[in-house]
KEDO-331806 format. One line per 3 residues: number of its first residue (from 1); for each residue x, y, z of N, C-alpha, C. Coordinates in Angstrom, 2 decimals. Layout:
BEGIN
NUM) X:Y:Z:X:Y:Z:X:Y:Z | ...
! end
This chain:
BEGIN
1) 108.91:-26.75:-91.35:108.68:-26.02:-92.58:107.29:-26.30:-93.11 | 106.71:-25.31:-93.73:105.40:-25.47:-94.34:105.52:-26.35:-95.57 | 104.41:-26.92:-95.97:104.40:-27.74:-97.16:103.43:-27.20:-98.19
4) 103.47:-27.80:-99.36:102.52:-27.41:-100.39:102.10:-28.64:-101.16 | 100.97:-28.50:-101.84:100.44:-29.57:-102.68:100.43:-29.04:-104.10 | 101.03:-29.78:-105.02:101.10:-29.38:-106.42:100.44:-30.42:-107.30
7) 100.13:-30.01:-108.51:99.57:-30.92:-109.51:100.41:-30.76:-110.78 | 100.65:-31.88:-111.45:101.36:-31.87:-112.74:100.47:-32.53:-113.78 | 100.55:-32.03:-115.01:99.72:-32.50:-116.11:100.47:-33.50:-116.99
10) 99.76:-34.54:-117.40:100.24:-35.47:-118.41:99.25:-35.39:-119.56 | 99.70:-34.86:-120.69:98.89:-34.79:-121.90:99.62:-35.59:-122.97 | 98.99:-36.66:-123.44:99.60:-37.54:-124.43:99.33:-37.04:-125.83
13) 100.32:-37.18:-126.71:100.14:-36.87:-128.13:99.29:-37.99:-128.74 | 98.24:-37.63:-129.45:97.38:-38.63:-130.05:98.16:-39.52:-131.00 | 97.97:-40.84:-130.85:98.59:-41.79:-131.76:100.08:-41.99:-131.56
16) 100.64:-41.44:-130.49:102.08:-41.57:-130.25:102.32:-41.76:-128.76 | 103.48:-42.26:-128.44:103.84:-42.44:-127.03:104.71:-41.28:-126.57 | 104.21:-40.09:-126.79:104.91:-38.87:-126.39:104.00:-38.05:-125.50
19) 104.64:-37.32:-124.60:103.92:-36.50:-123.64:104.31:-35.04:-123.85 | 103.38:-34.14:-123.56:103.67:-32.72:-123.65:104.66:-32.34:-122.55 | 105.81:-31.83:-122.94:106.84:-31.41:-121.99:107.07:-29.91:-122.15
22) 107.52:-29.29:-121.07:107.79:-27.86:-121.06:109.22:-27.62:-120.61 | 109.83:-26.57:-121.16:111.19:-26.20:-120.82:111.17:-25.17:-119.71 | 111.78:-25.51:-118.59:111.83:-24.59:-117.45:112.85:-23.49:-117.73
25) 112.63:-22.30:-117.17:113.55:-21.19:-117.42:114.90:-21.41:-116.76 | 115.90:-20.67:-117.23:117.26:-20.76:-116.67:117.47:-19.89:-115.44 | 116.41:-19.26:-114.94:116.58:-18.37:-113.78:117.31:-19.11:-112.66
28) 118.19:-18.42:-111.99:118.96:-19.09:-110.93:118.12:-19.56:-109.76 | 116.94:-18.99:-109.53:116.13:-19.41:-108.39:115.22:-20.59:-108.73 | 115.18:-21.01:-109.99:114.35:-22.14:-110.39:115.00:-23.44:-109.91
31) 114.18:-24.38:-109.43:114.72:-25.63:-108.89:115.37:-26.52:-109.95 | 114.87:-26.47:-111.17:115.38:-27.33:-112.24:115.62:-26.48:-113.48 | 116.59:-25.55:-113.41:116.78:-24.60:-114.51:117.16:-25.26:-115.83
34) 116.49:-24.81:-116.89:116.82:-25.26:-118.23:116.50:-26.71:-118.53 | 115.63:-27.34:-117.74:115.32:-28.75:-117.94:113.91:-28.92:-118.47 | 113.71:-30.01:-119.23:112.39:-30.36:-119.73:111.65:-31.15:-118.67
37) 110.38:-30.81:-118.46:109.57:-31.51:-117.48:108.10:-31.42:-117.84 | 107.25:-31.69:-116.88:105.82:-31.62:-117.07:105.29:-30.29:-116.53 | 104.24:-29.74:-117.15:103.65:-28.52:-116.60:103.04:-28.81:-115.23
40) 103.25:-27.88:-114.31:102.77:-28.09:-112.94:102.52:-26.75:-112.27 | 101.71:-26.80:-111.21:101.50:-25.61:-110.39:101.10:-26.02:-108.98 | 101.18:-25.06:-108.06:100.79:-25.28:-106.68:99.28:-25.08:-106.55
43) 98.63:-26.02:-105.87:97.20:-25.91:-105.64:96.90:-24.79:-104.65 | 95.78:-24.14:-104.85:95.30:-23.12:-103.92:94.57:-23.81:-102.77 | 94.45:-23.16:-101.61:93.71:-23.76:-100.50:92.30:-24.19:-100.95
46) 91.95:-25.44:-100.68:90.64:-25.97:-101.02:90.51:-26.45:-102.46 | 91.53:-26.27:-103.28:91.48:-26.70:-104.68:91.90:-28.16:-104.78 | 91.13:-28.97:-105.50:91.50:-30.38:-105.66:92.37:-30.55:-106.92
49) 93.09:-31.67:-107.03:93.99:-31.86:-108.18:93.32:-31.74:-109.55 | 92.12:-32.32:-109.79:91.52:-32.12:-111.12:91.23:-30.65:-111.44 | 90.77:-29.89:-110.46:90.53:-28.46:-110.69:91.85:-27.73:-110.92
52) 92.89:-28.11:-110.18:94.20:-27.52:-110.38:94.76:-27.84:-111.76 | 94.45:-29.05:-112.26:94.90:-29.43:-113.61:94.27:-28.51:-114.66 | 92.99:-28.20:-114.49:92.31:-27.30:-115.43:92.97:-25.92:-115.37
55) 93.24:-25.43:-114.15:93.89:-24.12:-114.00:95.30:-24.14:-114.58 | 96.02:-25.24:-114.40:97.37:-25.36:-114.96:97.33:-25.24:-116.48 | 96.37:-25.90:-117.11:96.23:-25.78:-118.55:96.03:-24.34:-118.97
58) 95.15:-23.63:-118.27:94.86:-22.24:-118.62:96.04:-21.31:-118.36 | 96.57:-21.38:-117.11:97.59:-20.41:-116.69:98.98:-20.70:-117.22 | 99.34:-21.95:-117.34:100.70:-22.30:-117.74:100.85:-22.62:-119.22
61) 99.76:-23.09:-119.86:99.84:-23.51:-121.25:98.95:-22.69:-122.18 | 98.01:-21.96:-121.62:97.10:-21.17:-122.44:96.10:-22.02:-123.22 | 95.77:-23.21:-122.70:94.79:-24.10:-123.34:93.77:-24.58:-122.31
64) 92.66:-25.07:-122.82:91.67:-25.71:-121.97:91.94:-27.21:-121.96 | 91.86:-27.81:-120.78:92.05:-29.25:-120.64:90.92:-29.85:-119.83 | 90.70:-31.15:-120.03:89.74:-31.91:-119.25:90.49:-33.03:-118.54
67) 90.41:-33.07:-117.21:91.06:-34.17:-116.48:90.47:-35.51:-116.89 | 91.34:-36.51:-117.04:90.92:-37.85:-117.43:91.06:-38.80:-116.24 | 92.21:-38.75:-115.55:92.46:-39.66:-114.43:93.58:-39.13:-113.56
70) 93.51:-39.47:-112.28:94.64:-39.22:-111.38:95.54:-40.45:-111.51 | 96.79:-40.23:-111.94:97.72:-41.33:-112.19:98.48:-41.76:-110.95 | 98.66:-40.83:-110.00:99.40:-41.18:-108.80:99.73:-39.95:-107.98
73) 100.31:-40.22:-106.83:100.70:-39.14:-105.93:102.00:-39.55:-105.24 | 102.85:-38.57:-104.98:104.11:-38.82:-104.30:104.42:-37.66:-103.38 | 105.43:-37.85:-102.54:105.84:-36.82:-101.59:107.35:-36.64:-101.66
76) 107.79:-35.44:-101.32:109.22:-35.18:-101.31:109.53:-33.91:-100.54 | 110.80:-33.69:-100.31:111.24:-32.48:-99.60:111.82:-31.50:-100.61 | 111.50:-30.25:-100.42:111.99:-29.15:-101.22:112.60:-28.11:-100.30
79) 113.39:-27.18:-100.83:113.97:-26.14:-99.98:112.90:-25.38:-99.17 | 111.71:-25.23:-99.75:110.64:-24.50:-99.06:109.81:-25.39:-98.15 | 110.09:-26.68:-98.09:109.34:-27.58:-97.21:108.86:-28.82:-97.91
82) 107.89:-29.48:-97.27:107.36:-30.74:-97.77:106.45:-30.49:-98.98 | 106.56:-31.35:-100.00:105.75:-31.23:-101.20:104.98:-32.52:-101.43 | 103.68:-32.39:-101.65:102.84:-33.49:-102.13:102.55:-33.17:-103.58
85) 102.78:-34.13:-104.46:102.55:-33.91:-105.89:101.59:-34.96:-106.42 | 100.55:-34.50:-107.11:99.57:-35.38:-107.75:99.73:-35.26:-109.26 | 99.81:-36.40:-109.91:99.96:-36.46:-111.36:98.59:-36.72:-111.97
88) 98.13:-35.81:-112.84:96.80:-35.91:-113.45:96.94:-36.01:-114.96 | 96.37:-37.06:-115.53:96.29:-37.16:-116.98:95.13:-36.30:-117.45 | 95.35:-35.54:-118.52:94.32:-34.65:-119.04:94.31:-34.73:-120.56
91) 93.19:-34.32:-121.12:93.01:-34.26:-122.57:92.90:-32.79:-122.96 | 93.63:-32.39:-123.99:93.56:-31.00:-124.45:92.26:-30.79:-125.21 | 91.54:-29.73:-124.85:90.30:-29.37:-125.53:90.52:-28.27:-126.56
94) 91.57:-27.47:-126.35:91.96:-26.45:-127.32:93.44:-26.64:-127.62 | 93.86:-26.17:-128.79:95.24:-26.41:-129.21:95.63:-25.34:-130.21 | 96.87:-24.95:-130.31:98.07:-25.38:-129.59:98.28:-24.54:-128.33
97) 99.27:-24.94:-127.51:99.60:-24.14:-126.34:100.10:-22.74:-126.73 | 99.77:-21.79:-125.89:100.24:-20.40:-126.02:100.86:-20.04:-124.68 | 102.17:-20.25:-124.56:102.85:-20.07:-123.28:102.96:-18.58:-122.93
100) 102.59:-18.22:-121.68:102.80:-16.84:-121.24:104.29:-16.51:-121.23 | 104.62:-15.25:-121.39:106.01:-14.78:-121.36:106.57:-14.97:-119.96 | 107.67:-15.73:-119.80:108.25:-15.96:-118.47:108.66:-14.67:-117.76
103) 108.90:-13.59:-118.51:109.32:-12.33:-117.89:108.14:-11.59:-117.26 | 106.91:-12.00:-117.57:105.74:-11.28:-117.07:105.56:-11.40:-115.56 | 105.82:-12.59:-115.03:105.62:-12.81:-113.59:106.76:-13.65:-113.04
106) 107.80:-13.00:-112.51:108.95:-13.76:-112.01:108.67:-14.53:-110.73 | 107.48:-14.35:-110.14:107.18:-15.05:-108.89:106.70:-16.48:-109.12 | 106.34:-16.83:-110.35:105.91:-18.19:-110.67:106.75:-18.72:-111.82
109) 106.83:-20.03:-111.92:107.58:-20.63:-113.03:106.69:-20.66:-114.27 | 107.08:-19.89:-115.26:106.43:-19.93:-116.57:107.46:-20.51:-117.54 | 106.98:-21.23:-118.53:107.86:-22.02:-119.36:108.29:-21.30:-120.62
112) 109.46:-21.69:-121.14:110.03:-21.03:-122.30:109.65:-21.70:-123.61 | 109.29:-22.97:-123.58:108.94:-23.71:-124.80:108.17:-24.96:-124.42 | 107.54:-25.57:-125.42:106.89:-26.87:-125.22:107.28:-27.76:-126.40
115) 107.23:-29.07:-126.16:107.55:-30.04:-127.21:106.98:-31.39:-126.80 | 106.80:-32.26:-127.77:106.42:-33.65:-127.49:107.69:-34.42:-127.19 | 107.71:-35.12:-126.07:108.89:-35.90:-125.66:108.46:-37.31:-125.27
118) 109.34:-38.27:-125.54:109.13:-39.61:-124.99:109.35:-39.53:-123.48 | 108.58:-40.26:-122.69:108.78:-40.18:-121.25:110.22:-40.42:-120.81 | 110.94:-41.34:-121.49:112.32:-41.61:-121.08:113.23:-40.40:-121.30
121) 112.82:-39.45:-122.17:113.61:-38.24:-122.36:113.54:-37.32:-121.14 | 112.60:-37.60:-120.23:112.47:-36.80:-119.00:113.25:-37.42:-117.84 | 113.94:-38.53:-118.10:114.71:-39.19:-117.04:115.77:-38.28:-116.41
124) 116.52:-37.48:-117.20:117.50:-36.58:-116.56:116.85:-35.61:-115.56 | 115.65:-35.15:-115.88:114.95:-34.24:-114.97:114.50:-34.99:-113.72 | 114.03:-36.22:-113.90:113.65:-37.04:-112.75:114.86:-37.28:-111.85
127) 116.00:-37.57:-112.45:117.22:-37.82:-111.68:117.73:-36.56:-110.98 | 117.37:-35.38:-111.53:117.78:-34.11:-110.91:116.84:-33.72:-109.78 | 115.75:-34.49:-109.57:114.88:-34.22:-108.44:113.43:-33.90:-108.76
130) 113.04:-33.96:-110.03:111.66:-33.66:-110.38:110.74:-34.79:-109.94 | 109.83:-34.49:-109.01:108.89:-35.50:-108.53:107.90:-35.90:-109.62 | 107.44:-34.94:-110.44:106.45:-35.29:-111.45:107.06:-36.18:-112.54
133) 108.27:-35.91:-112.95:108.91:-36.76:-113.96:109.20:-38.14:-113.40 | 109.65:-38.19:-112.16:109.91:-39.48:-111.53:108.61:-40.29:-111.42 | 107.52:-39.65:-111.01:106.25:-40.35:-110.86:105.73:-40.83:-112.22
136) 105.88:-40.02:-113.26:105.46:-40.45:-114.60:106.22:-41.71:-115.02 | 107.53:-41.71:-114.82:108.34:-42.88:-115.19:107.94:-44.11:-114.37 | 107.67:-43.92:-113.09:107.23:-45.04:-112.24:105.90:-45.59:-112.73
139) 104.96:-44.71:-113.08:103.66:-45.15:-113.60:103.82:-45.92:-114.90 | 104.72:-45.45:-115.77:104.98:-46.13:-117.04:105.56:-47.53:-116.79 | 106.50:-47.63:-115.84:107.13:-48.92:-115.54:106.10:-49.89:-114.96
142) 105.19:-49.39:-114.09:104.15:-50.25:-113.52:103.21:-50.75:-114.61 | 102.85:-49.88:-115.55:101.96:-50.26:-116.64:102.61:-51.33:-117.50 | 103.90:-51.16:-117.82:104.63:-52.14:-118.63:104.73:-53.48:-117.91
145) 104.95:-53.45:-116.60:105.10:-54.68:-115.83:103.78:-55.46:-115.76 | 102.66:-54.72:-115.80:101.36:-55.36:-115.71:100.90:-55.96:-117.03 | 101.49:-55.47:-118.12:100.93:-56.05:-119.26:101.38:-55.94:-120.58
! end
């Protein structure tokens, strides 16, 4: 099976330990229907994760973002094949998010809502198979263990 490389965004709420989360649609073909997770997209051929993070901000959230750091990378299997996922921390340059209408393009996952969530609130999504939520929680646990 073919594989793909995706990028997920981590945008922290200033002065709080909350991350920008998005609500996935309930469409039956969505991998994690109706769950809160991180905004993400599939990289285009030749696109690196920081550039993909900027595009994710524009296309999925309707905001401009600046990549800050690559937090980690993980791999997993999906129905469509192997997935490499890179987690990129970014800073919002424009605000607030303006989510595109999910009905506009059924070929891509567009989100129904956004909210600030504590990372542990994304644990159910991680347990349901979300690589980006799992990687965020792992990064948080490593940071806590270090200091």
